[in-house]
ROSE-4610 file (N, C-alpha, C; in Angstrom, 1 decimal, always signed):
// ROSE-4610
residu = [M/M/M/V/V/V/D/D/D/A/A/A/D/D/D/D/D/D/V/V/V/R/R/R/R/R/R/L/L/L/A/A/A/L/L/L/S/S/S/L/L/L/D/D/D/G/G/G/V/V/V/E/E/E/E/E/E/I/I/I/D/D/D/S/S/S/D/D/D/G/G/G/F/F/F/D/D/D/F/F/F/R/R/R/V/V/V/A/A/A/G/G/G/R/R/R/G/G/G/F/F/F/V/V/V/W/W/W/S/S/S/Y/Y/Y/P/P/P/E/E/E/R/R/R/V/V/V/P/P/P/G/G/G/R/R/R/G/G/G/R/R/R/I/I/I/L/L/L/R/R/R/T/T/T/D/D/D/I/I/I/A/A/A/V/V/V/L/L/L/Y/Y/Y/V/V/V/G/G/G/D/D/D/E/E/E/A/A/A/E/E/E/K/K/K/Q/Q/Q/A/A/A/L/L/L/L/L/L/L/L/L/G/G/G/E/E/E/P/P/P/E/E/E/L/L/L/F/F/F/F/F/F/T/T/T/T/T/T/P/P/P/G/G/G/Y/Y/Y/D/D/D/G/G/G/L/L/L/P/P/P/L/L/L/V/V/V/M/M/M/V/V/V/R/R/R/L/L/L/E/E/E/K/K/K/V/V/V/A/A/A/P/P/P/A/A/A/R/R/R/L/L/L/A/A/A/E/E/E/L/L/L/V/V/V/T/T/T/D/D/D/A/A/A/W/W/W/H/H/H/M/M/M/R/R/R/G/G/G/G/G/G/A/A/A/G/G/G]
num = [1/1/1/2/2/2/3/3/3/4/4/4/5/5/5/6/6/6/7/7/7/8/8/8/9/9/9/10/10/10/11/11/11/12/12/12/13/13/13/14/14/14/15/15/15/16/16/16/17/17/17/18/18/18/19/19/19/20/20/20/21/21/21/22/22/22/23/23/23/24/24/24/25/25/25/26/26/26/27/27/27/28/28/28/29/29/29/30/30/30/31/31/31/32/32/32/33/33/33/34/34/34/35/35/35/36/36/36/37/37/37/38/38/38/39/39/39/40/40/40/41/41/41/42/42/42/43/43/43/44/44/44/45/45/45/46/46/46/47/47/47/48/48/48/49/49/49/50/50/50/51/51/51/52/52/52/53/53/53/54/54/54/55/55/55/56/56/56/57/57/57/58/58/58/59/59/59/60/60/60/61/61/61/62/62/62/63/63/63/64/64/64/65/65/65/66/66/66/67/67/67/68/68/68/69/69/69/70/70/70/71/71/71/72/72/72/73/73/73/74/74/74/75/75/75/76/76/76/77/77/77/78/78/78/79/79/79/80/80/80/81/81/81/82/82/82/83/83/83/84/84/84/85/85/85/86/86/86/87/87/87/88/88/88/89/89/89/90/90/90/91/91/91/92/92/92/93/93/93/94/94/94/95/95/95/96/96/96/97/97/97/98/98/98/99/99/99/100/100/100/101/101/101/102/102/102/103/103/103/104/104/104/105/105/105/106/106/106/107/107/107/108/108/108/109/109/109/110/110/110/111/111/111/112/112/112/113/113/113/114/114/114]
x = [+8.9/+9.4/+8.5/+8.1/+7.3/+8.0/+7.5/+8.0/+6.9/+7.2/+6.2/+5.4/+6.0/+5.3/+4.2/+4.5/+3.5/+2.3/+2.6/+1.6/+0.7/+1.4/+0.6/-0.3/+0.2/-0.5/-1.7/-1.5/-2.6/-3.7/-3.3/-4.2/-5.0/-4.4/-5.0/-6.0/-5.9/-6.7/-8.0/-8.2/-9.3/-10.3/-11.6/-12.6/-12.5/-12.6/-12.8/-11.5/-10.4/-9.2/-8.7/-8.1/-7.5/-6.1/-5.1/-3.7/-3.5/-2.9/-2.7/-1.2/-1.0/+0.4/+1.3/+2.4/+3.3/+4.7/+5.7/+7.0/+7.1/+6.2/+6.2/+4.9/+4.1/+2.7/+1.7/+0.5/-0.6/-1.9/-2.7/-3.9/-5.1/-6.2/-7.4/-8.6/-9.6/-10.9/-12.0/-13.0/-14.0/-13.4/-12.3/-11.6/-10.9/-10.6/-9.9/-8.8/-7.6/-6.4/-6.5/-5.9/-5.9/-4.5/-3.6/-2.2/-1.4/-0.2/+0.7/+2.1/+3.0/+4.4/+4.7/+5.5/+5.8/+6.6/+6.1/+6.8/+7.7/+8.9/+9.8/+10.3/+10.3/+10.9/+12.2/+13.2/+14.6/+15.2/+15.7/+16.2/+17.3/+17.1/+18.1/+17.9/+17.1/+16.8/+15.3/+14.4/+12.9/+12.3/+11.2/+10.5/+11.1/+11.2/+11.7/+10.7/+10.1/+9.1/+9.9/+9.5/+10.1/+9.1/+9.6/+8.7/+8.9/+9.9/+10.1/+9.3/+8.4/+7.6/+6.2/+5.2/+3.8/+3.1/+2.3/+1.4/+0.1/-0.5/-1.8/-2.8/-4.1/-5.2/-5.6/-5.8/-6.2/-7.5/-8.2/-9.4/-9.6/-8.9/-9.0/-7.7/-7.7/-6.5/-6.3/-7.3/-7.2/-6.5/-6.9/-6.3/-4.9/-4.5/-3.2/-2.3/-2.8/-1.9/-1.8/-2.9/-2.7/-1.6/-1.6/-0.6/+0.8/+1.0/+2.3/+2.8/+1.9/+2.4/+2.5/+1.7/+1.7/+2.8/+3.2/+4.3/+5.2/+5.9/+6.8/+7.9/+8.2/+9.2/+8.7/+7.4/+6.7/+6.2/+5.5/+4.8/+5.5/+5.4/+5.8/+5.1/+5.3/+4.6/+5.7/+5.3/+6.1/+5.2/+5.8/+4.9/+4.0/+4.4/+3.6/+2.2/+2.2/+0.9/+0.2/+0.6/-0.1/-1.6/-2.4/-3.8/-4.5/-3.8/-4.3/-4.4/-5.3/-5.5/-4.6/-3.4/-2.4/-1.2/-0.7/+0.7/+1.5/+2.9/+3.8/+4.2/+4.2/+4.7/+5.9/+6.9/+8.2/+8.0/+8.0/+7.7/+8.7/+9.9/+10.9/+10.6/+9.7/+9.5/+8.1/+7.3/+5.9/+5.8/+5.0/+4.8/+3.7/+3.8/+2.8/+1.3/+1.0/-0.3/-0.7/+0.2/-0.2/-0.4/+0.4/+0.2/-1.1/-1.4/-2.8/-3.9/-3.8/-4.8/-4.8/-3.7/-3.6/-4.2/-3.8/-4.2/-5.8/-6.2/-7.7/-8.5/-8.0/-8.7/-8.7/-7.6/-7.6/-8.6/-8.6/-9.5/-11.0/-11.3/-12.7/-13.1/-12.1/-12.4/-12.6/-12.0/-12.1/-13.2/-13.9/-15.1/-15.1/-14.1/-14.2/-15.3/-15.8/-16.8/-16.4/-16.7/-16.3/-16.9]
y = [+2.5/+1.8/+0.5/+0.1/-1.1/-1.8/-3.1/-4.0/-4.7/-5.5/-6.4/-7.2/-7.7/-8.6/-7.8/-6.5/-5.6/-5.5/-5.2/-5.0/-6.3/-7.5/-8.7/-9.0/-8.7/-8.8/-7.9/-6.6/-5.7/-6.0/-6.4/-6.7/-8.0/-9.0/-10.2/-10.1/-9.0/-8.8/-8.3/-7.8/-7.2/-8.2/-8.0/-9.0/-9.2/-10.4/-10.6/-10.5/-10.4/-10.2/-11.4/-11.5/-12.6/-12.2/-13.0/-12.9/-13.6/-12.9/-13.4/-13.9/-15.1/-15.6/-14.7/-14.3/-13.4/-13.5/-13.0/-13.1/-12.0/-11.1/-10.0/-10.2/-9.2/-9.3/-8.6/-9.1/-8.7/-9.1/-8.0/-8.3/-7.7/-8.4/-8.0/-8.1/-7.3/-7.4/-7.3/-8.1/-8.0/-8.2/-8.9/-9.2/-8.0/-7.0/-5.7/-5.4/-5.2/-4.9/-3.6/-3.7/-2.5/-2.2/-3.2/-3.0/-4.1/-3.7/-4.8/-4.2/-5.2/-4.8/-4.0/-3.0/-2.2/-2.9/-3.2/-3.8/-2.8/-2.5/-1.5/-2.1/-1.3/-1.5/-1.1/-2.0/-1.6/-1.9/-0.9/-1.1/-2.2/-3.1/-4.2/-5.3/-5.2/-6.3/-6.7/-5.8/-6.2/-5.7/-6.4/-6.1/-6.7/-5.9/-6.4/-6.0/-7.0/-6.7/-6.1/-4.9/-4.3/-4.4/-5.2/-5.4/-4.4/-3.4/-2.3/-1.1/-1.3/-0.2/-0.9/-0.2/-0.7/+0.3/-0.4/+0.4/+0.4/+1.5/+1.7/+2.4/+1.8/+2.5/+3.6/+4.8/+5.9/+6.6/+6.0/+6.5/+7.4/+8.5/+9.4/+10.3/+11.1/+11.9/+13.0/+13.5/+14.6/+14.0/+12.9/+12.3/+11.9/+11.4/+11.1/+12.3/+13.4/+14.7/+15.1/+15.1/+15.6/+14.8/+13.5/+12.7/+13.0/+13.1/+13.3/+14.7/+15.7/+17.1/+17.2/+16.6/+16.8/+16.0/+14.8/+14.0/+13.4/+14.2/+13.7/+12.8/+12.8/+11.9/+10.5/+10.4/+9.1/+8.5/+9.4/+8.9/+9.4/+8.6/+9.0/+8.2/+8.6/+8.0/+7.9/+7.2/+7.1/+7.4/+7.6/+7.9/+6.8/+5.5/+4.4/+4.4/+5.2/+5.3/+6.6/+7.4/+8.6/+8.3/+9.2/+8.9/+7.9/+7.2/+6.1/+6.5/+6.1/+6.5/+5.6/+5.6/+4.8/+5.6/+5.4/+5.9/+4.8/+5.1/+4.2/+4.8/+4.0/+4.4/+3.7/+4.4/+3.9/+3.3/+2.0/+1.4/+1.8/+1.9/+2.3/+3.6/+4.4/+5.9/+6.0/+4.9/+5.1/+4.5/+5.2/+4.7/+3.6/+2.7/+1.7/+2.1/+3.1/+3.6/+4.1/+4.9/+5.4/+4.4/+3.4/+2.3/+1.6/+1.4/+0.8/+1.7/+3.0/+3.9/+3.8/+3.8/+3.8/+2.5/+1.4/+0.0/-0.1/+0.3/+0.2/+1.1/+2.3/+3.2/+2.6/+2.1/+1.4/+0.2/-0.6/-1.7/-1.2/-0.2/+0.3/+0.8/+1.5/+2.1/+1.0/-0.1/-1.1/-2.2/-2.0/-2.8/-3.5/-3.3/-3.9/-3.2/-4.0/-3.6/-3.7/-2.8/-2.9/-1.9]
z = [+13.1/+11.9/+11.9/+10.7/+10.5/+9.3/+9.1/+8.0/+7.4/+6.5/+5.7/+6.6/+7.7/+8.6/+9.3/+9.6/+10.3/+9.2/+7.9/+6.9/+6.9/+6.9/+6.7/+8.0/+9.1/+10.4/+10.4/+10.0/+9.9/+8.9/+7.6/+6.6/+7.0/+7.5/+7.8/+9.1/+9.8/+11.0/+10.6/+9.4/+8.8/+8.2/+8.3/+7.8/+6.3/+5.8/+4.4/+3.6/+4.2/+3.5/+2.9/+1.7/+1.0/+0.7/+1.0/+0.7/-0.7/-1.6/-3.0/-2.9/-3.5/-3.6/-4.2/-3.6/-4.1/-3.4/-4.2/-3.5/-2.4/-2.4/-1.4/-0.5/-0.6/+0.0/-0.9/-0.9/-1.8/-1.2/-0.7/+0.0/-0.8/-0.8/-1.4/-0.5/-0.7/-0.1/-1.2/-1.2/-2.2/-3.5/-3.7/-4.9/-5.4/-4.6/-5.1/-4.1/-4.8/-4.0/-3.2/-2.0/-1.1/-0.6/-0.6/-0.2/-0.7/-1.3/-1.8/-1.9/-2.1/-2.3/-3.5/-3.6/-4.7/-5.7/-7.0/-8.1/-8.8/-8.3/-8.9/-10.2/-11.2/-12.5/-12.6/-12.7/-12.7/-14.1/-14.8/-16.1/-16.2/-17.1/-17.2/-16.3/-15.3/-14.4/-14.3/-14.9/-14.9/-13.6/-13.2/-12.0/-10.7/-9.7/-8.4/-7.3/-6.7/-5.6/-4.4/-4.0/-2.8/-1.7/-0.7/+0.5/+1.5/+1.3/+2.2/+1.8/+0.7/+0.2/-0.1/+0.5/+0.3/-0.7/-1.6/-2.5/-1.8/-1.6/-0.9/-1.8/-1.7/-2.4/-1.5/-2.1/-1.4/-1.8/-2.8/-3.0/-4.3/-4.2/-5.4/-5.5/-6.6/-6.9/-5.8/-5.2/-4.2/-3.0/-2.6/-1.4/-1.7/-2.9/-3.3/-3.3/-3.8/-3.8/-2.4/-1.6/-0.2/+0.6/+0.4/+1.1/+0.5/-0.8/-1.5/-1.1/-1.0/-0.7/+0.8/+1.6/+3.0/+3.7/+3.3/+3.9/+2.8/+2.1/+1.0/+1.6/+2.8/+3.3/+3.5/+3.6/+3.8/+2.6/+1.7/+0.5/-0.8/-1.8/-3.2/-4.2/-5.5/-6.6/-7.7/-8.8/-10.0/-11.2/-12.4/-13.5/-13.9/-13.6/-13.8/-13.1/-12.0/-11.2/-11.4/-12.4/-12.7/-13.1/-12.5/-12.7/-12.0/-11.1/-10.3/-8.9/-8.1/-6.7/-5.9/-6.1/-5.4/-5.0/-3.8/-3.4/-2.8/-2.8/-2.2/-0.8/+0.1/+1.4/+1.8/+2.4/+2.8/+4.3/+4.3/+5.6/+6.7/+6.4/+7.4/+8.1/+7.5/+7.9/+8.5/+8.4/+8.9/+10.4/+11.2/+12.6/+12.5/+13.5/+13.5/+13.5/+14.3/+14.3/+13.0/+12.4/+11.1/+10.0/+10.0/+9.0/+9.2/+10.6/+10.9/+10.2/+10.4/+9.8/+8.3/+7.7/+6.2/+5.6/+6.2/+5.8/+5.9/+7.1/+7.4/+6.4/+6.3/+5.3/+3.9/+3.4/+2.1/+2.0/+3.1/+3.2/+3.1/+3.9/+3.8/+2.4/+1.8/+0.5/-0.6/-0.4/-1.4/-1.1/-0.1/+0.2/+1.5/+2.4/+3.7/+4.6/+5.4/+6.3/+7.7/+8.5/+9.8/+10.7]
């Protein structure tokens, strides 16, 4: 199990990462987001930043579908993310090593060098 502090520690350990001011977490490399807090839309309440769920850049639709189908207990999506190479990951269900892999892969795909 991991939390927002683990996401922050991992993201900031990578070269060239910038943290954007947010009520949750929001990280970019080369000016492009690679992991951030899930902005859940709640009817009657507007947007709520969920720091227990991370949105991750995954590169393409094929990778997105592979994650969603292969590990549905860990990953999900919503209609607002249809057609976008992004998945949501439930932080309470992801192992630290797996989170490190996911965040690092997202960083690489968005322009991180390492």
